[in-house]
C-alpha positions in Angstrom: -91.8 -119.1 86.8 -90.8 -115.9 85.1 -89.7 -116.1 81.6 -85.8 -117.0 81.7 -82.9 -114.4 79.7 -82.8 -117.6 77.4 -86.4 -117.7 76.7 -86.0 -113.5 75.7 -82.8 -114.6 73.6 -84.8 -117.0 71.6 -88.3 -116.0 71.5 -87.9 -114.4 68.2 -86.2 -117.3 66.5 -88.7 -119.9 68.2 -92.0 -118.0 67.0 -90.8 -117.1 63.5 -89.2 -120.4 62.4 -92.3 -122.6 63.9 -93.7 -124.6 61.1 -97.0 -124.0 60.2 -99.9 -123.6 57.9 -99.9 -119.2 58.4 -103.8 -119.2 58.1 -105.4 -116.2 59.5 -107.2 -117.7 62.3 -107.1 -117.0 66.2 -103.8 -118.8 66.5 -102.2 -115.2 65.1 -102.6 -111.6 65.6 -104.1 -111.0 62.1 -107.1 -113.3 63.3 -108.2 -111.4 66.2 -109.6 -107.9 67.4 -106.9 -107.2 70.1 -109.2 -104.6 72.1 -111.7 -107.3 72.5 -108.8 -108.8 74.6 -107.0 -106.0 76.4 -107.5 -102.5 77.6 -104.1 -100.9 77.5 -102.2 -98.7 79.7 -101.0 -95.2 79.3 -98.1 -96.2 76.6 -97.4 -92.8 76.0 -95.9 -92.2 79.4 -93.8 -95.3 80.3 -91.0 -94.3 82.4 -88.4 -96.8 83.4 -85.0 -96.3 85.4 -81.7 -97.8 83.7 -78.5 -96.5 84.4 -76.5 -95.1 81.1 -74.2 -97.4 79.5 -70.9 -96.8 80.3 -67.1 -98.6 80.1 -65.0 -97.8 82.9 -61.4 -97.2 82.7 -61.0 -100.0 85.3 -63.4 -102.3 83.4 -61.7 -101.5 79.9 -57.9 -102.5 81.5 -59.2 -106.1 83.0 -61.0 -106.5 79.5 -57.5 -105.6 77.6 -55.8 -107.7 79.7 -58.1 -110.8 79.4 -57.7 -110.1 75.3 -54.1 -110.6 75.8 -54.0 -113.3 78.3 -56.2 -115.2 75.1 -52.9 -114.8 73.0 -50.3 -116.3 75.2 -47.2 -117.3 73.7 -44.5 -120.3 75.1 -41.5 -119.3 76.8 -38.9 -121.1 77.8 -37.8 -121.2 81.5 -34.2 -119.8 81.9 -33.8 -119.0 85.8 -34.3 -122.4 87.0 -34.2 -125.9 85.8 -36.5 -127.7 88.2 -39.8 -129.0 87.0 -42.7 -127.2 88.5 -46.7 -127.7 88.6 -47.9 -125.4 85.9 -45.0 -125.7 83.9 -45.1 -126.7 80.1 -42.5 -129.9 80.1 -41.2 -130.5 76.6 -40.4 -134.6 77.2 -39.5 -137.7 75.2 -40.8 -140.5 76.6 -41.6 -144.5 76.0 -44.2 -146.6 77.6 -43.8 -150.5 78.6 -46.1 -153.2 79.7 -44.0 -156.3 81.0 -40.5 -154.5 79.7 -42.2 -154.3 75.8 -43.1 -150.5 74.4 -46.5 -150.8 74.0 -48.5 -149.0 70.8 -49.2 -145.1 71.4 -47.2 -145.2 74.3 -43.9 -143.4 72.8 -43.6 -139.7 71.9 -40.7 -137.3 71.4 -40.4 -133.5 72.2 -44.0 -133.6 73.6 -45.1 -130.6 75.4 -47.1 -131.4 78.5 -48.7 -129.3 81.1 -47.5 -130.1 84.3 -51.2 -130.3 86.5 -53.4 -130.5 83.3 -54.6 -133.9 84.2 -53.7 -134.8 80.5 -52.0 -138.2 81.1 -52.5 -141.2 83.5 -52.6 -140.1 87.4 -48.8 -140.6 88.7 -47.5 -139.2 85.5 -47.6 -135.4 85.9 -46.8 -135.3 89.5 -43.7 -138.1 89.2 -42.2 -135.1 86.8 -42.4 -132.6 89.3 -39.2 -132.0 91.0 -37.0 -133.4 87.7 -34.2 -131.5 86.2 -34.1 -130.6 82.7 -31.9 -132.8 80.9 -32.7 -136.0 83.4 -34.4 -138.8 82.9 -36.9 -140.6 85.1 -38.8 -143.7 85.2 -42.1 -143.9 86.3 -43.7 -146.9 87.7 -47.8 -146.5 87.2 -51.4 -148.3 86.7 -53.8 -147.6 84.2 -57.1 -146.8 85.1 -59.5 -150.0 85.3 -61.8 -148.3 82.9 -59.3 -147.4 80.4 -60.7 -147.4 76.5 -57.7 -149.5 75.6 -58.3 -153.2 76.9 -55.1 -154.4 76.8 -53.7 -151.4 79.2 -56.9 -151.0 81.4 -55.7 -152.0 85.1 -52.5 -152.8 83.9 -49.0 -152.2 85.6 -46.6 -150.0 83.4 -43.4 -148.0 83.2 -42.5 -144.9 81.5 -39.2 -143.9 80.7 -39.2 -140.2 80.6 -36.9 -137.5 79.8 -37.4 -133.7 80.3 -36.0 -131.8 77.4 -37.0 -128.0 78.4 -39.4 -126.2 80.4 -41.1 -123.3 79.5 -44.4 -121.1 80.5 -47.4 -119.4 78.9 -46.9 -115.7 78.8 -49.4 -112.9 77.8 -47.8 -110.6 75.3 -47.2 -106.9 76.4 -49.6 -104.5 74.9 -47.1 -102.8 72.8 -47.6 -100.5 69.4 -45.6 -103.3 67.6 -48.4 -106.0 69.1 -51.3 -103.8 68.2 -50.4 -103.3 64.6 -49.6 -107.1 64.2 -53.2 -107.9 65.0 -54.3 -106.6 61.8 -57.4 -104.7 62.8 -58.6 -102.1 60.3 -57.7 -98.5 62.0 -55.6 -100.1 64.5 -51.9 -99.8 64.5 -50.9 -98.4 68.3 -51.8 -99.5 71.6 -53.8 -96.9 72.6 -56.0 -97.3 69.2 -56.2 -100.9 70.2 -57.5 -99.8 73.6 -59.9 -97.4 71.9 -61.0 -100.4 69.6 -61.7 -102.9 72.6 -63.7 -100.0 74.7 -65.9 -99.7 71.3 -66.9 -103.2 71.5 -67.7 -103.0 75.5 -69.8 -99.8 74.7 -71.6 -101.8 72.2 -72.1 -104.3 74.4 -73.1 -102.2 77.0 -75.6 -100.0 74.7 -77.1 -103.6 74.1 -77.8 -104.5 77.4 -79.2 -101.1 78.3 -81.6 -101.3 75.5 -82.6 -104.8 76.4 -83.5 -103.5 79.9 -85.4 -100.4 78.7 -87.2 -102.7 76.7 -87.9 -105.1 79.2 -88.9 -102.7 82.0 -91.4 -101.0 79.1 -93.1 -104.1 78.3 -93.4 -105.1 82.0 -95.0 -101.7 82.6 -97.6 -102.4 79.9 -98.2 -106.1 81.2 -98.6 -105.2 84.7 -100.8 -102.2 84.2 -102.8 -103.2 81.0 -106.1 -105.0 81.8 -106.9 -108.5 79.9 -111.0 -108.7 79.6 -110.5 -112.2 78.5 -107.6 -115.0 78.1 -105.7 -115.4 75.0 -107.1 -117.3 72.5 -106.1 -120.9 73.1 -105.1 -121.5 69.5 -102.4 -118.7 70.2 -100.9 -120.2 73.4 -100.9 -123.7 71.6 -98.9 -122.2 69.1 -96.7 -120.5 71.3 -96.0 -123.4 73.3 -95.2 -125.4 70.7 -92.9 -123.2 69.6 -90.9 -122.9 72.9 -91.3 -126.7 73.4 -89.6 -127.4 70.2 -87.1 -124.5 70.5 -85.9 -125.3 74.0 -85.7 -129.2 73.0 -83.5 -128.3 70.4 -81.5 -126.2 72.6 -81.4 -129.2 75.2 -80.2 -131.5 72.4 -77.3 -129.5 71.7 -76.2 -129.8 75.1 -76.8 -133.5 75.3 -79.7 -133.0 77.5 -83.3 -133.8 77.6 -86.0 -131.1 77.9 -86.7 -131.7 81.7 -83.0 -131.6 82.8 -82.5 -128.3 80.2 -85.6 -126.6 82.2 -84.1 -126.9 85.1 -81.2 -124.9 84.3 -83.8 -122.3 83.7 -85.3 -122.5 87.3 -87.9 -125.0 86.5 -88.2 -128.5 87.9 -89.2 -131.9 86.6 -92.9 -131.7 87.8 -93.7 -128.1 86.6 -91.7 -127.7 83.6 -94.4 -128.4 81.3 -96.7 -126.0 83.2 -93.7 -123.1 82.9 -93.4 -123.4 79.5 -97.2 -122.9 78.9 -96.8 -120.2 81.1 -94.4 -118.3 79.0 -96.3 -119.0 75.9 -99.1 -117.6 77.9 -97.2 -114.5 78.6 -95.7 -114.3 75.2 -99.4 -114.0 73.8 -100.4 -111.2 76.0 -97.2 -109.3 74.9 -98.4 -109.7 71.5 -101.8 -108.6 71.8 -100.9 -105.8 73.6 -98.4 -104.8 70.8 -101.4 -105.4 68.0 -103.6 -103.2 70.2 -101.0 -100.4 70.4 -100.1 -101.0 66.6 -103.9 -100.5 66.0 -104.0 -97.3 67.8 -101.2 -95.9 66.4 -102.0 -97.3 62.9 -98.9 -99.3 62.9 -98.4 -101.7 60.1 -96.3 -104.1 58.0 -96.8 -103.0 54.5 -96.5 -105.6 51.8 -93.0 -104.0 50.4 -91.6 -104.1 53.9 -92.7 -107.9 54.1 -91.6 -109.3 51.0 -88.5 -107.3 51.6 -87.9 -108.5 55.2 -89.1 -112.2 53.9 -86.4 -111.8 50.9 -83.8 -111.3 53.7 -84.7 -113.8 56.1 -84.9 -116.6 53.4 -81.6 -115.8 52.3 -80.2 -116.0 55.8 -81.5 -119.1 56.8 -80.3 -120.7 53.3 -83.2 -120.8 51.5 -83.3 -120.8 47.4 -86.3 -118.7 47.5 -89.0 -117.3 49.2 -91.8 -119.8 48.3 -89.2 -122.2 49.7 -88.8 -120.8 52.8 -93.2 -120.3 53.0 -93.5 -124.0 52.2 -91.4 -124.9 55.3 -91.5 -122.0 57.9 -94.6 -119.8 58.9 -94.2 -116.6 57.0 -97.7 -115.2 58.9 -95.7 -115.6 62.1 -92.8 -113.7 60.8 -95.1 -110.9 59.7 -96.3 -111.2 63.2 -92.6 -110.7 64.6 -91.8 -107.7 62.3 -95.0 -106.0 63.6 -94.2 -106.6 67.0 -90.6 -105.4 66.6 -91.8 -102.1 65.0 -94.1 -101.5 67.9 -91.5 -101.9 70.1 -89.2 -99.5 68.3 -92.1 -96.9 68.6 -92.7 -97.7 72.5 -88.9 -97.2 73.0 -88.9 -94.0 71.1 -91.2 -92.5 73.6 -89.9 -93.9 76.9 -88.6 -91.7 79.5 -85.8 -93.4 80.8 -83.8 -91.9 84.2 -80.9 -92.7 86.2 -81.7 -95.3 89.0 -81.7 -93.4 92.7 -78.4 -93.6 94.4 -78.2 -95.4 97.5 -77.0 -92.9 100.4 -74.8 -94.9 103.1 -75.8 -93.8 107.0 
C-alpha cells in the first residue's frame, strides 16, 4: 500500500515525538553511513510537472458565498404563515403522558428547525401545514430504546402552539458587513474578497509545494538504487512510531487501529504489513536524504539544533529542554531537522514545469 496522505501529514510528528533513548545506533541516521546503503539518483536535475498555484474568480466567488453561509442570520418569514419543511418554527409545547405533563416535556419560545430530526418521530412532521398562531395536539409514541425508561415506548401527547416562523439567511456582502468582521485591513467588500483570495492562495501554494516535494522525493526513490535494506533497527523504530501515531489518531475517532487503517486503504489482514511497508519506505527516504546531506555537506549545527529544540519544547508545553529530552527522542528530532534542510535544498534546485495540456480530438 502506498503511503497515504494522512501518513505524509503526520510523519514529522510521529517520528519526532516517539519516546526513545536517542543513542547513536543503526536505528538513527547518525549511526550509519548512508553511502553504504544507496547509490543516489542525479538529484541536481530533478524535473517535475505541477500546475502553478492559482485562485480563479469563480472559485473565489464560491468560497465567498460559503463564508457568508457560515454566518447566516434568522429572518422572520412574513410572506406566508404556514409551516413548511426547513422552516424554523418558534413554538410553545407541553408533553403529557396519561394526561399529566412529564418532566422535560415543556418549553416556551423554542426554535425548532422542521426536518432536523431533533424531536421524536412525528413531532416535526406534525407541525407542517400548521398556521402561525394556531395550536395543535400531536399523538405520538416515544421510541422503545429512548433513554428515559419512564417514557420509552410510551404513548404521549404534545400540545403545541406555533408562535412564528423564520429562516436562516446568508448576509449580503456589503462594505458595512465587511467592516463589521473586524479583520485587520478589511473595511470594504472588495478588501474582504482580497483577504479571502489571499487565504485561498496560501492553501494553493501549500498544496503546490507539497506536490513538488512529493514528486521530487518519489523521483529519488524510483531512481536511486539501494545496495542493501535499511537497518532493521531503523525500520522497527519507524514502524513503532507509525503504529503509535495511527493508534492515537484512531482513538480520537473512537476507532481501533484496524478500522482506522481500513480508511487508509488497508484491510484487517494486512494493515500491520502495510504499516511496516510505510516504515520501510520512510527509512529509505531518510537514508536518501542523509546521502544527499553528506555529498552537499549539509548538517544541523549545535546552535541550530539547540535553538530548534528550545522552540519545540516550548511549543509542546515542556518547562525545559531537559524535560523534553527525558520524555522525547531528541536524536529523532535532529534527524527530522536534517531531512527538512535537505528537502529545502532539493526544492531550490528542482525544475518545475506546467503539465502538458490535453488536446481534444
